[in-house]
KEFIDREN-458450 format. One record per residue (C-alpha): residue number from 1; x negated, y negated, z. Coordinates in Angstrom, 3 decimals. Example, Ala and Ser with C-alpha at 12.3 -4.5 7.8 and 13.67 -1.06 7.14 Angstrom:
KEFIDREN-458450
+-----+----------+----------+----------+
|   n |       px |       py |       pz |
+-----+----------+----------+----------+
|   1 |  -12.300 |    4.500 |    7.800 |
|   2 |  -13.670 |    1.060 |    7.140 |
+-----+----------+----------+----------+
//
This chain:
KEFIDREN-458450
+-----+----------+----------+----------+
|   n |       px |       py |       pz |
+-----+----------+----------+----------+
|   1 |  121.736 | -118.891 |  159.583 |
|   2 |  121.759 | -122.142 |  161.603 |
|   3 |  125.058 | -123.589 |  162.760 |
|   4 |  125.996 | -126.847 |  161.066 |
|   5 |  127.301 | -128.382 |  164.282 |
|   6 |  124.040 | -127.831 |  166.197 |
|   7 |  120.959 | -130.007 |  165.902 |
|   8 |  117.730 | -130.000 |  167.860 |
|   9 |  115.059 | -132.497 |  168.806 |
|  10 |  111.582 | -131.906 |  170.155 |
|  11 |  109.608 | -134.239 |  172.332 |
|  12 |  106.171 | -134.002 |  173.835 |
|  13 |  104.861 | -135.194 |  177.150 |
|  14 |  101.333 | -136.345 |  177.894 |
|  15 |  100.620 | -135.133 |  181.427 |
|  16 |   97.899 | -137.793 |  181.791 |
|  17 |  100.667 | -140.419 |  181.556 |
|  18 |  102.251 | -141.034 |  184.977 |
|  19 |  105.747 | -141.523 |  183.582 |
|  20 |  105.538 | -138.399 |  181.411 |
|  21 |  104.207 | -136.367 |  184.344 |
|  22 |  107.090 | -137.507 |  186.550 |
|  23 |  109.603 | -136.458 |  183.863 |
|  24 |  107.819 | -133.145 |  183.383 |
|  25 |  107.895 | -132.323 |  187.111 |
|  26 |  111.624 | -133.028 |  187.362 |
|  27 |  112.424 | -131.160 |  184.173 |
|  28 |  110.168 | -128.191 |  184.972 |
|  29 |  111.595 | -127.785 |  188.487 |
|  30 |  115.191 | -128.622 |  187.616 |
|  31 |  117.697 | -126.752 |  189.764 |
|  32 |  120.020 | -125.134 |  187.214 |
|  33 |  122.371 | -124.192 |  190.067 |
|  34 |  123.170 | -127.894 |  190.335 |
|  35 |  122.698 | -128.843 |  186.680 |
|  36 |  124.406 | -126.689 |  184.064 |
|  37 |  121.252 | -126.420 |  181.948 |
|  38 |  118.102 | -128.338 |  181.108 |
|  39 |  119.702 | -129.287 |  177.807 |
|  40 |  122.788 | -130.711 |  179.517 |
|  41 |  120.591 | -132.555 |  182.031 |
|  42 |  118.832 | -134.368 |  179.155 |
|  43 |  122.134 | -135.137 |  177.415 |
|  44 |  123.612 | -136.498 |  180.677 |
|  45 |  120.502 | -138.593 |  181.404 |
|  46 |  120.378 | -140.096 |  177.908 |
|  47 |  124.117 | -140.715 |  177.853 |
|  48 |  123.929 | -142.497 |  181.220 |
|  49 |  121.026 | -144.653 |  179.995 |
|  50 |  122.719 | -145.518 |  176.700 |
|  51 |  126.031 | -146.373 |  178.374 |
|  52 |  124.238 | -148.674 |  180.808 |
|  53 |  123.349 | -150.830 |  177.780 |
|  54 |  126.816 | -150.417 |  176.237 |
|  55 |  125.157 | -148.794 |  173.192 |
|  56 |  124.331 | -152.215 |  171.687 |
|  57 |  120.565 | -151.829 |  171.682 |
|  58 |  120.606 | -148.319 |  170.225 |
|  59 |  122.887 | -148.498 |  167.224 |
|  60 |  121.372 | -149.537 |  163.888 |
|  61 |  124.858 | -150.348 |  162.616 |
|  62 |  125.529 | -152.757 |  165.482 |
|  63 |  122.049 | -154.265 |  165.082 |
|  64 |  122.716 | -154.902 |  161.405 |
|  65 |  126.116 | -156.410 |  162.177 |
|  66 |  124.552 | -158.719 |  164.792 |
|  67 |  121.864 | -159.806 |  162.323 |
|  68 |  124.469 | -160.598 |  159.655 |
|  69 |  126.570 | -162.588 |  162.154 |
|  70 |  123.491 | -164.542 |  163.261 |
|  71 |  122.515 | -165.294 |  159.689 |
|  72 |  126.003 | -166.466 |  158.843 |
|  73 |  126.130 | -168.658 |  161.947 |
|  74 |  122.636 | -170.067 |  161.417 |
|  75 |  123.055 | -170.728 |  157.691 |
|  76 |  125.280 | -173.652 |  158.553 |
|  77 |  122.719 | -174.941 |  161.039 |
|  78 |  119.782 | -174.908 |  158.583 |
|  79 |  117.720 | -172.362 |  160.524 |
|  80 |  115.404 | -169.824 |  158.918 |
|  81 |  115.868 | -166.220 |  160.033 |
|  82 |  113.039 | -163.699 |  160.326 |
|  83 |  113.259 | -159.957 |  159.566 |
|  84 |  114.597 | -159.276 |  163.094 |
|  85 |  117.454 | -161.723 |  162.692 |
|  86 |  115.822 | -164.328 |  164.940 |
|  87 |  115.839 | -168.046 |  164.153 |
|  88 |  112.276 | -169.087 |  163.418 |
|  89 |  112.469 | -172.830 |  162.658 |
|  90 |  114.749 | -175.473 |  161.233 |
|  91 |  114.607 | -176.018 |  157.521 |
|  92 |  114.131 | -179.548 |  156.266 |
|  93 |  115.997 | -180.556 |  153.205 |
+-----+----------+----------+----------+
//
């Protein structure tokens, strides 16, 4: 029976893609004497990357909050907002 506090993700690499090949080589030859495990290496790498952006670009909740704030701010300015929360043009009226 699977543990409720454990989840897993799969990803695939295309070895014809230079970036994927570079990741594969590092991951395949990872020194587990230095890194606790391949799993922890991926978690550390993703966490470092996410923190470098202060999690803003990765959270759907924060994205939605930003879009709502922009819409509220732009409503008073007469700007139309597209599906990404970006001002598209000024409304006439």
